[in-house]
C-alpha positions as CSV (number, residue, x, y, z in Angstrom):
1,M,-78.8,-11.2,7.7
2,R,-77.5,-7.9,7.8
3,N,-74.8,-8.3,10.2
4,R,-73.0,-11.4,7.9
5,S,-72.4,-9.5,5.1
6,G,-70.0,-7.2,6.3
7,A,-68.0,-9.3,7.9
8,I,-65.5,-11.0,5.2
9,L,-63.7,-7.1,4.5
10,P,-62.4,-6.6,8.0
11,V,-61.1,-10.6,8.2
12,T,-59.4,-10.1,5.2
13,I,-57.8,-6.8,6.4
14,F,-56.5,-8.7,9.5
15,Y,-55.5,-12.0,7.6
16,L,-53.5,-9.1,5.1
17,F,-52.0,-7.0,8.3
18,L,-51.2,-10.8,10.0
19,S,-49.3,-11.8,6.8
20,Q,-47.4,-8.5,6.5
21,L,-46.1,-9.0,10.1
22,F,-45.4,-12.4,9.5
23,L,-43.2,-11.5,6.0
24,T,-41.5,-8.3,7.5
25,G,-40.2,-10.6,10.6
26,V,-39.0,-13.0,8.1
27,I,-37.1,-10.6,6.2
28,Q,-35.5,-9.2,9.2
29,V,-34.2,-12.7,10.4
30,Y,-32.9,-13.0,7.0
31,R,-30.9,-9.8,7.0
32,N,-29.8,-10.2,10.9
33,Q,-28.7,-14.0,8.9
34,M,-26.9,-12.4,6.3
35,Y,-25.2,-9.8,8.4
36,L,-23.8,-11.8,11.1
37,Y,-22.4,-14.4,8.1
38,Q,-20.6,-11.1,6.3
39,L,-19.3,-10.4,10.0
40,T,-18.4,-14.2,10.6
41,K,-16.4,-14.7,7.2
42,N,-14.4,-11.2,7.3
43,H,-13.3,-11.8,11.1
44,Y,-12.1,-15.3,10.0
45,Q,-10.6,-14.0,6.9
46,A,-8.7,-11.1,9.0
47,Q,-7.7,-13.9,11.3
48,T,-6.0,-15.9,8.8
49,L,-4.1,-12.7,7.2
50,L,-2.7,-12.1,10.5
51,A,-1.7,-15.5,10.9
52,Y,-0.2,-15.5,7.6
53,A,1.5,-12.2,8.5
54,E,2.5,-13.6,12.1
55,Y,4.5,-16.3,10.0
56,W,6.1,-14.8,7.3
57,I,7.6,-12.1,9.7
58,Q,8.6,-14.8,12.3
59,R,10.5,-16.8,9.1
60,K,11.6,-14.2,7.7
61,N,14.0,-13.1,10.7
62,A,14.4,-16.8,12.6
63,E,17.9,-16.2,11.5
64,R,18.5,-12.5,12.3
65,T,19.7,-10.5,15.6
66,Y,17.4,-7.5,16.1
67,E,19.3,-5.2,14.7
68,E,19.7,-7.2,12.0
69,R,15.7,-7.2,11.7
70,D,13.5,-6.7,8.7
71,I,10.3,-5.9,9.1
72,P,7.9,-5.3,5.8
73,R,5.7,-2.0,5.9
74,A,3.2,-3.7,4.1
75,L,1.5,-7.1,2.9
76,V,-0.4,-7.5,0.3
77,F,-2.8,-10.1,-0.3
78,Q,-6.2,-10.7,-2.7
79,A,-8.1,-10.8,0.1
80,G,-6.7,-7.4,1.6
81,K,-3.6,-5.5,2.6
82,V,-1.7,-6.5,6.5
83,N,0.3,-3.2,7.4
84,C,2.5,-3.4,10.4
85,A,4.3,-1.1,12.3
86,E,7.0,-1.7,14.7
87,G,6.5,-0.6,18.3
88,D,8.4,-1.3,21.2
89,G,11.2,-4.4,21.6
90,E,10.1,-7.1,19.7
91,A,6.4,-6.2,19.1
92,I,5.2,-5.4,15.8
93,T,1.4,-4.3,15.6
94,V,0.1,-5.8,12.7
95,T,-3.5,-4.0,11.6
96,V,-5.5,-6.3,8.6
97,I,-7.4,-4.4,6.0
98,L,-9.5,-6.4,3.7
99,A,-10.8,-5.4,0.4
100,D,-14.7,-4.2,1.8
101,D,-12.6,-2.1,4.6
102,Y,-13.7,-4.4,7.4
103,S,-10.4,-4.1,9.5
104,E,-9.0,-5.8,13.0
105,S,-5.4,-5.6,14.7
106,G,-3.0,-7.6,16.1
107,E,0.7,-7.8,17.8
108,I,3.0,-10.2,17.0
109,R,6.5,-10.7,19.2
110,I,9.3,-12.3,17.5
111,V,12.1,-13.6,19.5
112,Y,15.8,-12.7,17.6
113,L,18.7,-14.2,18.0
114,D,20.9,-12.2,20.3
115,K,17.7,-11.5,22.5
116,L,17.4,-16.0,22.9
117,N,19.8,-15.8,26.4
């Protein structure tokens, strides 16, 4: 009888330890999933703004020559800001900075009327 009366405490402690371990694992998985979701969301928003900036710049310069080009320094959207910097030739370096400080860069090439031939 003496051995059986003291077995409840170690079993309870072991059960609490396993429960805590399981709960910690679930919380860590949830945090990782939320981080990946936010990263994916930011990437898609940045790519959308890059695509829209490219469309806007291409359309604005469609009927212009290289000397008449009009490249904006920045385009401001509700989701963030697109900074444009002229590179060499027809290349434009575009950097997207979202509202939560996520940023991505890309390059746009424009074909001007005088460069078609």
